[in-house]
MIKELO-899069 format. One record per atom (N, C-alpha, C): x negated, y negated, z negated; residue in three letters; residue number from 1. Coordinates in pm, 1 decimal. Layout:
BEGIN
          x          y          z   residu   num
          X          Y          Z      ala   NUM
...
END
This chain:
BEGIN
          x          y          z   residu   num
     -103.6      117.1        0.4      met     1
        5.3        5.5       26.6      met     1
     -101.7     -110.6        3.5      met     1
      -57.0     -240.5       40.5      glu     2
      -69.4     -334.7       60.1      glu     2
     -125.2     -445.1      -37.5      glu     2
     -254.1     -493.6      -75.7      pro     3
     -264.5     -548.8     -237.1      pro     3
     -116.9     -648.3     -234.4      pro     3
     -107.4     -697.1     -308.0      his     4
       -3.9     -804.8     -362.8      his     4
      -74.1     -949.1     -294.3      his     4
      -19.3    -1093.6     -253.2      pro     5
      -72.5    -1202.3     -146.4      pro     5
     -144.4    -1321.7     -302.9      pro     5
      -76.9    -1204.9     -397.4      ile     6
      -82.7    -1260.2     -551.2      ile     6
     -128.1    -1172.7     -655.0      ile     6
     -290.5    -1208.8     -686.3      arg     7
     -386.7    -1152.1     -748.6      arg     7
     -407.3    -1191.0     -880.2      arg     7
     -393.2    -1133.7    -1015.2      leu     8
     -461.1    -1231.5    -1100.5      leu     8
     -668.7    -1146.5    -1085.5      leu     8
     -718.8    -1245.3    -1098.7      val     9
     -912.6    -1198.5    -1131.8      val     9
     -921.0    -1182.6    -1258.8      val     9
     -946.8    -1096.7    -1328.7      val    10
    -1015.2    -1105.6    -1496.1      val    10
    -1162.7    -1062.3    -1469.8      val    10
    -1221.0    -1152.7    -1592.7      thr    11
    -1324.4    -1093.4    -1587.0      thr    11
    -1437.2    -1221.7    -1673.3      thr    11
    -1300.4    -1169.3    -1765.4      asp    12
    -1301.3    -1181.0    -1911.6      asp    12
    -1435.4    -1070.0    -1965.9      asp    12
    -1480.5    -1156.7    -2082.0      asp    13
    -1576.1    -1050.5    -2183.8      asp    13
    -1530.1    -1005.9    -2294.8      asp    13
    -1373.4    -1071.4    -2323.1      leu    14
    -1265.4    -1029.1    -2423.1      leu    14
    -1372.4    -1113.7    -2634.0      leu    14
    -1445.3    -1156.4    -2565.6      gln    15
    -1552.5    -1277.4    -2675.6      gln    15
    -1450.2    -1414.5    -2703.1      gln    15
    -1443.7    -1417.5    -2860.5      arg    16
    -1383.6    -1508.5    -2849.1      arg    16
    -1410.7    -1593.5    -2964.0      arg    16
    -1446.8    -1755.0    -2924.9      thr    17
    -1470.7    -1858.8    -3092.9      thr    17
    -1393.0    -1872.1    -3137.8      thr    17
    -1370.1    -1847.5    -3259.0      arg    18
    -1310.4    -1823.4    -3381.5      arg    18
    -1304.7    -1939.3    -3382.3      arg    18
    -1292.1    -2100.9    -3402.7      ile    19
    -1330.4    -2262.3    -3433.7      ile    19
    -1200.5    -2316.7    -3267.1      ile    19
    -1229.7    -2241.1    -3180.0      thr    20
    -1155.1    -2280.8    -3080.3      thr    20
     -992.0    -2214.9    -3044.7      thr    20
     -993.3    -2040.1    -3139.6      val    21
     -904.2    -1995.6    -3113.9      val    21
     -843.6    -2049.9    -3286.3      val    21
     -873.5    -2117.8    -3398.0      phe    22
     -809.2    -2189.1    -3447.5      phe    22
     -709.9    -2282.3    -3429.5      phe    22
     -793.7    -2393.8    -3327.9      phe    23
     -762.0    -2502.3    -3324.4      phe    23
     -672.2    -2486.9    -3131.4      phe    23
     -638.1    -2346.8    -3156.0      arg    24
     -616.4    -2346.0    -2974.2      arg    24
     -514.8    -2438.3    -2920.7      arg    24
     -379.6    -2396.9    -2974.9      leu    25
     -294.9    -2477.2    -2910.4      leu    25
     -332.0    -2631.9    -2946.8      leu    25
     -408.0    -2690.9    -3042.1      leu    26
     -384.3    -2809.6    -3029.4      leu    26
     -561.8    -2879.0    -2926.1      leu    26
     -619.0    -2811.6    -2891.7      leu    27
     -706.0    -2824.4    -2765.3      leu    27
     -637.8    -2828.2    -2647.1      leu    27
     -559.5    -2747.8    -2646.1      ala    28
     -438.7    -2729.5    -2468.0      ala    28
     -319.0    -2852.0    -2487.1      ala    28
     -339.9    -2965.3    -2578.8      ile    29
     -260.4    -3048.1    -2544.2      ile    29
     -257.8    -3118.0    -2500.7      ile    29
     -447.8    -3179.6    -2403.2      pro    30
     -440.7    -3230.4    -2253.5      pro    30
     -376.7    -3148.4    -2117.9      pro    30
     -432.0    -3024.6    -2180.7      his    31
     -338.0    -2937.2    -2043.7      his    31
     -193.7    -2932.2    -2009.6      his    31
     -166.9    -2935.4    -2104.5      phe    32
      -44.1    -2906.7    -2104.2      phe    32
       76.0    -3027.7    -2089.9      phe    32
      -55.6    -3167.7    -2144.6      ile    33
        8.8    -3246.3    -2066.0      ile    33
       28.8    -3280.9    -1951.3      ile    33
      -95.2    -3286.6    -1877.8      trp    34
     -115.0    -3285.5    -1716.7      trp    34
      -78.7    -3173.9    -1666.4      trp    34
      -12.3    -3049.5    -1697.4      leu    35
       88.5    -2916.5    -1643.1      leu    35
      230.8    -2987.3    -1633.2      leu    35
      243.2    -3076.7    -1750.3      ala    36
      408.8    -3151.5    -1695.0      ala    36
      381.1    -3257.9    -1600.5      ala    36
      291.2    -3295.7    -1582.1      leu    37
      315.7    -3434.5    -1535.0      leu    37
      278.4    -3371.0    -1340.0      leu    37
      211.5    -3280.4    -1341.8      trp    38
      219.6    -3236.3    -1253.4      trp    38
      258.5    -3192.3    -1208.9      trp    38
      372.8    -3072.7    -1278.5      gly    39
      503.8    -2987.3    -1252.3      gly    39
      603.1    -3061.9    -1198.9      gly    39
      623.7    -3226.6    -1247.0      ile    40
      708.5    -3344.5    -1187.5      ile    40
      701.6    -3351.2    -1057.6      ile    40
      608.4    -3326.7    -1008.4      val    41
      533.3    -3403.5     -849.8      val    41
      538.5    -3257.9     -801.7      val    41
      514.0    -3114.2     -842.9      ser    42
      509.2    -2975.2     -818.9      ser    42
      664.5    -3021.8     -782.3      ser    42
      785.7    -3066.0     -817.2      ile    43
      903.7    -3041.0     -769.1      ile    43
      931.3    -3067.4     -652.4      ile    43
      927.9    -3197.8     -671.0      phe    44
      928.0    -3270.5     -505.0      phe    44
      888.3    -3207.0     -404.6      phe    44
      745.4    -3151.8     -419.4      ala    45
      675.3    -3061.7     -253.0      ala    45
      710.0    -2983.3     -239.3      ala    45
      778.9    -2864.1     -391.8      tyr    46
      868.7    -2758.9     -373.6      tyr    46
      995.6    -2760.4     -233.8      tyr    46
     1036.8    -2907.8     -290.7      ile    47
     1166.0    -2949.2     -208.0      ile    47
     1131.5    -2959.1      -47.7      ile    47
      982.4    -3048.7      -27.7      val    48
      985.6    -3069.6      124.3      val    48
      859.0    -2903.5      161.5      val    48
      830.6    -2868.3       61.9      ala    49
      814.3    -2701.7      138.6      ala    49
      997.4    -2671.9      175.9      ala    49
     1031.1    -2682.5       85.1      trp    50
     1178.2    -2555.4      138.0      trp    50
     1191.8    -2608.2      292.2      trp    50
     1235.0    -2705.7      292.4      phe    51
     1226.7    -2791.1      437.8      phe    51
     1143.6    -2726.3      547.1      phe    51
     1023.9    -2772.1      501.1      ala    52
      927.2    -2734.1      590.7      ala    52
      936.1    -2611.9      683.6      ala    52
      938.0    -2505.3      559.9      ala    53
      929.7    -2335.8      594.4      ala    53
     1129.7    -2342.1      718.3      ala    53
     1166.1    -2402.4      630.2      leu    54
     1292.7    -2417.5      714.0      leu    54
     1307.8    -2462.9      849.1      leu    54
     1220.4    -2474.3      896.9      ala    55
     1191.0    -2564.3      987.0      ala    55
     1111.6    -2440.1     1111.8      ala    55
      937.2    -2451.6     1037.1      thr    56
      863.6    -2383.8     1126.5      thr    56
      854.2    -2205.3     1039.2      thr    56
      924.5    -2183.0      947.0      lys    57
      884.0    -2012.7      901.6      lys    57
      767.7    -2012.2      821.8      lys    57
      689.5    -2067.9      791.3      arg    58
      620.2    -2103.7      721.5      arg    58
      627.5    -2275.3      629.0      arg    58
      527.2    -2273.4      515.7      val    59
      444.3    -2355.8      460.7      val    59
      391.4    -2379.5      495.7      val    59
      378.0    -2536.0      433.9      pro    60
      265.0    -2638.3      532.0      pro    60
      160.6    -2581.5      512.1      pro    60
      -11.3    -2616.8      576.8      ala    61
      -77.0    -2612.4      484.8      ala    61
     -179.6    -2683.8      396.1      ala    61
     -127.4    -2778.9      421.1      gly    62
     -130.7    -2919.9      263.7      gly    62
      -91.6    -2869.0      156.6      gly    62
       87.5    -2813.9      181.0      leu    63
      162.0    -2828.1       71.9      leu    63
      120.2    -2729.6       42.6      leu    63
      101.8    -2616.4       95.8      his    64
       80.5    -2481.5        9.8      his    64
      -42.4    -2448.6      -50.3      his    64
     -142.9    -2547.2      -29.5      glu    65
     -258.7    -2497.0      -92.1      glu    65
     -232.2    -2644.5     -225.6      glu    65
     -158.6    -2746.5     -240.7      phe    66
     -102.9    -2822.8     -367.9      phe    66
      -26.5    -2745.7     -435.4      phe    66
       70.7    -2683.2     -382.7      leu    67
       98.8    -2595.5     -460.7      leu    67
       45.7    -2471.8     -506.4      leu    67
      -38.1    -2386.7     -427.4      ala    68
     -172.4    -2297.5     -473.4      ala    68
     -231.9    -2308.7     -604.4      ala    68
     -318.1    -2499.9     -637.7      arg    69
     -351.5    -2533.0     -748.0      arg    69
     -294.4    -2564.2     -808.9      arg    69
     -168.5    -2598.7     -787.7      tyr    70
      -53.7    -2621.1     -918.9      tyr    70
     -102.2    -2455.2     -980.5      tyr    70
        6.4    -2354.3     -931.0      thr    71
       -5.0    -2224.3     -944.6      thr    71
     -241.6    -2217.5    -1040.5      thr    71
     -283.9    -2237.6     -969.1      arg    72
     -352.5    -2154.2    -1022.4      arg    72
     -390.5    -2253.0    -1179.6      arg    72
     -388.3    -2370.3    -1192.8      tyr    73
     -431.8    -2441.1    -1294.5      tyr    73
     -293.5    -2405.7    -1409.6      tyr    73
     -198.6    -2355.7    -1392.1      ala    74
      -80.0    -2283.9    -1455.7      ala    74
     -140.2    -2203.5    -1542.9      ala    74
     -166.4    -2114.2    -1412.8      val    75
     -238.3    -1956.4    -1488.2      val    75
     -402.0    -1931.8    -1600.5      val    75
     -452.1    -2100.1    -1529.5      his    76
     -592.6    -2119.2    -1664.6      his    76
     -565.1    -2171.0    -1780.4      his    76
     -410.1    -2284.0    -1784.2      val    77
     -357.5    -2325.7    -1920.9      val    77
     -268.8    -2211.5    -1992.6      val    77
     -193.4    -2117.3    -1892.3      phe    78
     -178.2    -2027.8    -2054.4      phe    78
     -277.2    -1949.2    -2051.2      phe    78
     -323.0    -1927.0    -1937.9      ala    79
     -388.7    -1798.1    -2041.7      ala    79
     -512.2    -1819.5    -2144.6      ala    79
     -529.4    -1923.2    -2137.1      tyr    80
     -634.9    -1975.7    -2267.5      tyr    80
     -537.6    -2016.3    -2333.4      tyr    80
     -414.2    -2103.9    -2346.2      ala    81
     -343.4    -2111.9    -2434.4      ala    81
     -270.3    -2007.0    -2454.7      ala    81
     -239.0    -1866.5    -2452.3      ala    82
     -214.2    -1768.4    -2518.1      ala    82
     -361.6    -1642.7    -2564.2      ala    82
     -451.6    -1750.1    -2533.2      leu    83
     -562.4    -1672.1    -2601.6      leu    83
     -618.7    -1534.3    -2507.1      leu    83
     -541.2    -1501.8    -2356.9      ala    84
     -626.4    -1432.3    -2233.1      ala    84
     -710.0    -1432.2    -2236.9      ala    84
     -754.4    -1596.7    -2288.4      ala    85
     -942.4    -1617.7    -2217.4      ala    85
     -993.0    -1736.0    -2307.1      ala    85
    -1105.4    -1738.2    -2331.4      asp    86
    -1170.4    -1814.8    -2369.1      asp    86
    -1195.6    -1933.2    -2374.5      asp    86
    -1248.2    -1993.2    -2214.0      pro    87
    -1397.2    -2123.5    -2223.9      pro    87
    -1227.5    -2182.7    -2209.1      pro    87
    -1247.5    -2362.8    -2237.7      phe    88
    -1217.6    -2436.5    -2214.0      phe    88
    -1122.3    -2451.2    -1965.5      phe    88
    -1023.8    -2442.9    -2013.1      pro    89
    -1033.9    -2442.0    -1863.6      pro    89
    -1058.3    -2585.7    -1749.6      pro    89
    -1145.5    -2553.8    -1673.5      pro    90
    -1143.0    -2719.5    -1562.2      pro    90
    -1018.4    -2756.4    -1550.5      pro    90
     -980.2    -2879.1    -1569.6      phe    91
     -829.8    -2929.4    -1474.0      phe    91
     -893.7    -2938.5    -1312.5      phe    91
     -771.9    -2890.7    -1240.8      gly    92
     -782.1    -2897.2    -1109.6      gly    92
     -711.8    -2820.8    -1017.0      gly    92
     -746.7    -2717.6    -1131.6      gly    93
     -685.0    -2607.2    -1013.8      gly    93
     -780.8    -2559.7     -921.8      gly    93
     -850.7    -2548.6     -907.6      arg    94
     -973.0    -2504.8     -807.3      arg    94
     -978.7    -2360.0     -846.2      arg    94
    -1032.9    -2292.2     -715.9      glu    95
    -1031.8    -2128.6     -729.7      glu    95
    -1115.7    -2166.2     -799.8      glu    95
    -1185.9    -2056.0     -835.7      gly    96
    -1389.4    -2031.0     -907.7      gly    96
    -1385.5    -1961.3    -1019.0      gly    96
    -1508.4    -2003.3    -1102.3      pro    97
    -1518.2    -1901.2    -1205.4      pro    97
    -1451.1    -1860.1    -1295.9      pro    97
    -1305.8    -1873.7    -1345.9      tyr    98
    -1253.1    -1901.1    -1489.1      tyr    98
    -1201.6    -1738.2    -1473.2      tyr    98
    -1203.4    -1643.8    -1616.7      ser    99
    -1210.0    -1584.6    -1657.7      ser    99
    -1073.9    -1547.1    -1635.8      ser    99
     -972.6    -1594.6    -1618.8      val   100
     -812.9    -1551.8    -1563.5      val   100
     -807.9    -1618.6    -1444.2      val   100
     -832.6    -1571.2    -1355.7      asp   101
     -782.4    -1657.3    -1244.7      asp   101
     -662.8    -1573.1    -1106.1      asp   101
     -662.6    -1702.9    -1011.1      val   102
     -522.3    -1613.7     -900.2      val   102
     -579.8    -1645.5     -824.3      val   102
     -641.9    -1552.4     -685.8      ala   103
     -627.3    -1523.3     -534.7      ala   103
     -494.2    -1508.9     -540.3      ala   103
     -518.6    -1652.7     -427.3      ile   104
     -324.6    -1648.4     -394.5      ile   104
     -352.1    -1696.5     -237.6      ile   104
     -326.7    -1609.5     -104.8      ala   105
     -362.4    -1538.7       23.8      ala   105
     -340.4    -1659.1       85.4      ala   105
     -321.7    -1666.3      193.9      pro   106
     -288.1    -1837.3      296.9      pro   106
     -185.0    -1805.0      320.7      pro   106
      -73.0    -1919.7      413.7      pro   107
       35.7    -1942.2      448.3      pro   107
       94.1    -1813.5      540.9      pro   107
      177.0    -1749.0      512.6      val   108
      184.1    -1668.1      654.7      val   108
      358.2    -1782.1      629.2      val   108
      399.9    -1697.3      722.8      asp   109
      561.3    -1688.7      817.3      asp   109
      633.8    -1583.9      718.2      asp   109
      743.5    -1683.8      714.0      gln   110
      850.6    -1620.8      647.0      gln   110
     1016.1    -1631.6      725.4      gln   110
     1099.6    -1552.6      682.8      ser   111
     1226.5    -1586.9      739.5      ser   111
     1311.7    -1629.9      652.3      ser   111
     1383.2    -1727.3      752.3      arg   112
     1433.0    -1916.3      727.7      arg   112
     1509.8    -1770.3      618.0      arg   112
     1606.4    -1694.7      672.3      leu   113
     1679.7    -1673.2      582.8      leu   113
     1658.7    -1610.9      480.8      leu   113
     1556.1    -1589.0      448.2      thr   114
     1514.5    -1526.0      262.8      thr   114
     1487.0    -1672.9      205.1      thr   114
     1410.3    -1761.6      304.0      ile   115
     1369.2    -1898.4      267.7      ile   115
     1478.6    -1985.8      250.3      ile   115
     1617.6    -1927.0      256.3      phe   116
     1713.5    -2054.4      238.1      phe   116
     1750.2    -1992.5      118.1      phe   116
     1730.2    -1904.4       68.9      phe   117
     1858.5    -1832.4      -83.0      phe   117
     1716.1    -1717.4     -128.0      phe   117
     1582.1    -1813.8     -120.8      arg   118
     1473.5    -1796.2     -236.5      arg   118
     1562.5    -1768.1     -349.0      arg   118
     1597.1    -1949.4     -435.1      ile   119
     1640.7    -1874.4     -553.9      ile   119
     1709.8    -1805.7     -615.3      ile   119
     1837.9    -1788.6     -506.7      ile   120
     1940.9    -1651.0     -554.4      ile   120
     1871.4    -1582.9     -566.1      ile   120
     1798.1    -1543.0     -475.4      leu   121
     1703.7    -1402.1     -428.9      leu   121
     1588.2    -1335.3     -561.6      leu   121
     1532.2    -1475.8     -626.9      ala   122
     1444.2    -1500.0     -726.4      ala   122
     1515.0    -1464.3     -876.4      ala   122
     1653.1    -1448.6     -881.1      ile   123
     1711.0    -1441.1    -1006.1      ile   123
     1669.2    -1355.8    -1167.3      ile   123
     1707.1    -1182.7    -1040.8      pro   124
     1644.3    -1124.3    -1129.4      pro   124
     1511.0    -1116.6    -1206.0      pro   124
     1403.8    -1150.2    -1063.8      ala   125
     1239.3    -1189.0    -1110.1      ala   125
     1273.4    -1286.1    -1249.4      ala   125
     1334.3    -1364.9    -1222.2      leu   126
     1319.7    -1485.8    -1280.6      leu   126
     1356.3    -1469.9    -1458.5      leu   126
     1472.4    -1364.7    -1444.8      ile   127
     1497.8    -1283.6    -1572.3      ile   127
     1428.6    -1278.1    -1623.0      ile   127
     1345.4    -1132.9    -1583.2      ile   128
     1254.0    -1137.1    -1613.6      ile   128
     1140.8    -1146.0    -1704.1      ile   128
     1054.9    -1228.4    -1545.1      ser   129
      937.2    -1358.3    -1620.9      ser   129
      977.9    -1434.2    -1722.1      ser   129
     1105.3    -1459.6    -1758.5      asn   130
     1159.8    -1547.5    -1886.5      asn   130
     1182.3    -1391.1    -1998.8      asn   130
     1148.9    -1315.1    -2030.2      ile   131
     1132.8    -1171.9    -2065.8      ile   131
      979.5    -1202.1    -2079.8      ile   131
      933.0    -1162.3    -2012.7      met   132
      764.0    -1123.2    -2086.0      met   132
      708.5    -1303.2    -2132.0      met   132
      789.3    -1374.8    -2066.6      asn   133
      680.4    -1484.0    -2105.1      asn   133
      707.4    -1501.1    -2308.8      asn   133
      829.9    -1451.1    -2261.6      ser   134
      869.1    -1372.0    -2527.7      ser   134
      761.7    -1332.0    -2526.5      ser   134
      718.2    -1210.2    -2410.0      leu   135
      646.1    -1103.5    -2488.6      leu   135
      527.0    -1184.0    -2490.4      leu   135
      471.7    -1222.2    -2365.6      ile   136
      344.3    -1386.1    -2453.1      ile   136
      316.7    -1448.9    -2534.3      ile   136
      416.9    -1477.3    -2645.8      glu   137
      411.5    -1531.5    -2716.1      glu   137
      369.3    -1489.5    -2801.8      glu   137
      481.6    -1332.4    -2824.8      trp   138
      473.0    -1317.5    -2960.2      trp   138
      284.1    -1216.8    -2947.2      trp   138
      253.9    -1165.6    -2832.6      val   139
      146.5    -1055.8    -2834.0      val   139
       11.7    -1200.7    -2820.0      val   139
       63.3    -1315.5    -2807.1      ala   140
      -31.2    -1482.8    -2824.3      ala   140
      -51.2    -1496.7    -2962.5      ala   140
       45.7    -1471.2    -3041.0      ile   141
       43.0    -1483.9    -3202.3      ile   141
      -17.9    -1373.9    -3252.1      ile   141
        8.9    -1274.3    -3240.1      leu   142
      -59.9    -1136.2    -3268.2      leu   142
     -217.8    -1139.8    -3259.8      leu   142
     -251.8    -1148.0    -3084.3      gly   143
     -376.7    -1210.1    -3105.7      gly   143
     -418.2    -1283.6    -3201.9      gly   143
     -303.6    -1492.3    -3194.6      trp   144
     -429.5    -1528.2    -3274.9      trp   144
     -511.6    -1478.1    -3441.7      trp   144
     -414.3    -1396.0    -3465.6      phe   145
     -462.7    -1381.5    -3571.2      phe   145
     -594.2    -1260.2    -3554.8      phe   145
     -557.9    -1119.0    -3458.8      val   146
     -687.7    -1071.1    -3436.1      val   146
     -806.1    -1187.4    -3413.8      val   146
     -813.2    -1269.8    -3277.0      cys   147
     -906.8    -1295.3    -3306.1      cys   147
     -983.9    -1353.0    -3406.4      cys   147
     -882.0    -1465.4    -3435.1      leu   148
     -922.9    -1544.0    -3536.3      leu   148
    -1077.1    -1450.4    -3662.6      leu   148
    -1025.1    -1324.6    -3704.5      phe   149
    -1112.1    -1204.7    -3788.5      phe   149
    -1186.8    -1155.1    -3774.2      phe   149
    -1155.4    -1103.4    -3616.4      thr   150
    -1257.5    -1011.6    -3534.8      thr   150
    -1343.3    -1107.0    -3392.9      thr   150
    -1317.6    -1248.3    -3375.0      gly   151
    -1426.0    -1296.1    -3333.1      gly   151
    -1333.0    -1227.8    -3154.3      gly   151
    -1266.7    -1124.1    -3142.5      lys   152
    -1278.9    -1038.3    -2991.3      lys   152
    -1138.0    -1019.1    -3013.1      lys   152
    -1065.6    -1040.7    -2842.7      met   153
     -957.1    -1038.5    -2831.0      met   153
     -922.8     -877.7    -2796.9      met   153
     -881.4     -756.5    -2846.4      pro   154
     -848.0     -653.3    -2820.1      pro   154
     -806.8     -624.0    -2660.7      pro   154
     -861.0     -533.1    -2575.9      glu   155
     -833.7     -488.3    -2416.4      glu   155
     -750.7     -541.3    -2483.2      glu   155
     -676.3     -428.8    -2485.2      gly   156
     -532.5     -387.6    -2459.2      gly   156
     -410.0     -508.9    -2504.5      gly   156
     -434.8     -600.8    -2557.4      met   157
     -360.6     -712.5    -2589.9      met   157
     -413.9     -811.7    -2464.6      met   157
     -563.4     -848.9    -2438.4      arg   158
     -542.8     -902.6    -2314.1      arg   158
     -493.9     -817.6    -2192.6      arg   158
     -483.0     -726.5    -2201.3      asn   159
     -421.0     -699.0    -2080.6      asn   159
     -269.0     -658.6    -2037.4      asn   159
     -246.6     -625.2    -2136.8      leu   160
      -84.3     -686.0    -2188.6      leu   160
      -63.1     -827.5    -2145.5      leu   160
     -100.4     -925.2    -2219.3      leu   161
     -111.8    -1090.2    -2150.8      leu   161
      -87.2    -1103.9    -1971.5      leu   161
     -231.3    -1022.9    -1972.3      val   162
     -266.2    -1049.8    -1850.3      val   162
      -90.0    -1029.0    -1758.1      val   162
      -58.8     -881.8    -1798.9      phe   163
       22.9     -805.4    -1686.0      phe   163
      132.4     -908.0    -1727.1      phe   163
      159.1     -975.1    -1836.5      ala   164
      270.3    -1053.1    -1803.8      ala   164
      277.2    -1187.0    -1750.8      ala   164
      147.8    -1293.3    -1782.1      ile   165
      112.2    -1392.2    -1694.2      ile   165
       78.5    -1316.4    -1544.3      ile   165
       48.8    -1178.4    -1495.6      arg   166
       62.4    -1190.7    -1387.8      arg   166
      215.0    -1198.5    -1298.8      arg   166
      305.2    -1124.6    -1365.6      phe   167
      448.4    -1149.6    -1319.6      phe   167
      434.0    -1253.8    -1276.2      phe   167
      452.4    -1361.4    -1366.7      asp   168
      511.9    -1469.6    -1424.2      asp   168
      451.9    -1551.6    -1275.0      asp   168
      379.3    -1516.6    -1326.8      thr   169
      288.8    -1552.8    -1134.1      thr   169
      322.8    -1569.9    -1039.8      thr   169
      310.0    -1386.7     -944.5      gln   170
      412.9    -1353.7     -888.7      gln   170
      508.3    -1434.3     -837.7      gln   170
      597.8    -1419.8     -977.4      thr   171
      754.1    -1494.8     -954.6      thr   171
      742.0    -1646.5     -915.4      thr   171
      666.8    -1736.9    -1009.8      arg   172
      654.6    -1843.7     -910.0      arg   172
      645.7    -1878.9     -808.0      arg   172
      497.6    -1780.3     -710.6      ala   173
      492.3    -1812.4     -634.3      ala   173
      610.2    -1763.8     -536.0      ala   173
      633.9    -1700.3     -563.1      tyr   174
      792.1    -1629.2     -491.9      tyr   174
      892.7    -1789.5     -442.3      tyr   174
      892.2    -1811.4     -564.7      cys   175
     1023.2    -1902.7     -621.8      cys   175
      930.7    -2037.9     -532.4      cys   175
      841.2    -2096.9     -513.0      ser   176
      774.6    -2206.8     -444.6      ser   176
      739.7    -2101.3     -274.1      ser   176
      749.9    -2070.6     -243.9      leu   177
      763.2    -2020.3      -78.3      leu   177
      625.9    -2052.7      -29.3      leu   177
      525.2    -1959.0     -197.6      leu   178
      411.3    -1941.7     -166.9      leu   178
      342.5    -1769.4      -83.5      leu   178
      419.9    -1728.8     -117.6      thr   179
      437.4    -1588.7      -80.5      thr   179
      618.0    -1544.2      -20.6      thr   179
      633.4    -1459.8       97.5      pro   180
      720.3    -1395.7       77.0      pro   180
      763.6    -1282.9       52.9      pro   180
      664.2    -1199.1      -89.7      arg   181
      644.4    -1107.7     -136.4      arg   181
      732.5    -1115.3     -302.1      arg   181
      767.1     -974.6     -301.3      tyr   182
      852.2    -1017.3     -415.2      tyr   182
      766.1     -994.4     -525.6      tyr   182
      782.4    -1032.5     -682.1      pro   183
      704.5     -977.7     -756.9      pro   183
      665.4     -840.6     -756.9      pro   183
      586.4     -820.6     -797.1      ser   184
      574.1     -660.8     -842.8      ser   184
      493.3     -614.5     -987.4      ser   184
      559.9     -478.1    -1058.3      phe   185
      482.8     -440.3    -1175.6      phe   185
      369.9     -393.4    -1143.9      phe   185
      358.9     -353.4    -1054.6      asn   186
      171.5     -256.7     -991.5      asn   186
       84.4     -355.3    -1133.4      asn   186
       41.3     -256.8    -1195.1      ile   187
      -73.6     -292.2    -1310.4      ile   187
     -199.9     -313.9    -1277.2      ile   187
     -185.0     -266.1    -1151.0      gly   188
     -338.2     -285.8    -1142.4      gly   188
     -446.4     -430.5    -1139.5      gly   188
     -538.1     -464.8    -1199.7      leu   189
     -602.4     -553.0    -1216.8      leu   189
     -756.4     -554.9    -1119.9      leu   189
     -782.6     -641.0    -1120.0      val   190
     -903.5     -675.8     -985.5      val   190
     -967.3     -719.0    -1104.9      val   190
    -1118.2     -665.8    -1095.2      glu   191
    -1203.3     -711.2    -1203.8      glu   191
    -1316.8     -731.8    -1142.9      glu   191
END
């Protein structure tokens, strides 16, 4: 089977710095603010991308790149806040050496019918993604205590966080027309 066009790349070593773990949510505040501001602009980009994709059967390259960078940045921030990654994420959403990164395929032709009904088609994935986000919160809380006392994130907990983040990322990418492929439950990680 062909790999999903939205894949998480994990190079994390599971080590956590206790002091940054203790203050993780405070340290993430600037990223949350920037993510929210960028998210407002992304809503307008989604609308423009939707109309453009309806007309041309594909999201224009510039819009695709903008939405991909926003999606990538969101992954970096969520992975950092949930303790799936340790280093402070860079601002900007560039593909690169972050310990939990996302690889996003270039734009491809999509069916106009599925573009038109994308949000309706995504409802089941959005419901599951919402449940997964609750899972991320609970695992992150438990992981906070574990990392604070051991200085290390257990691999199983990190993989569960990455699995939930990956599904959420694929759902966001599907909704924002970055891919015509529905989110997948395949558990393979690219390391």
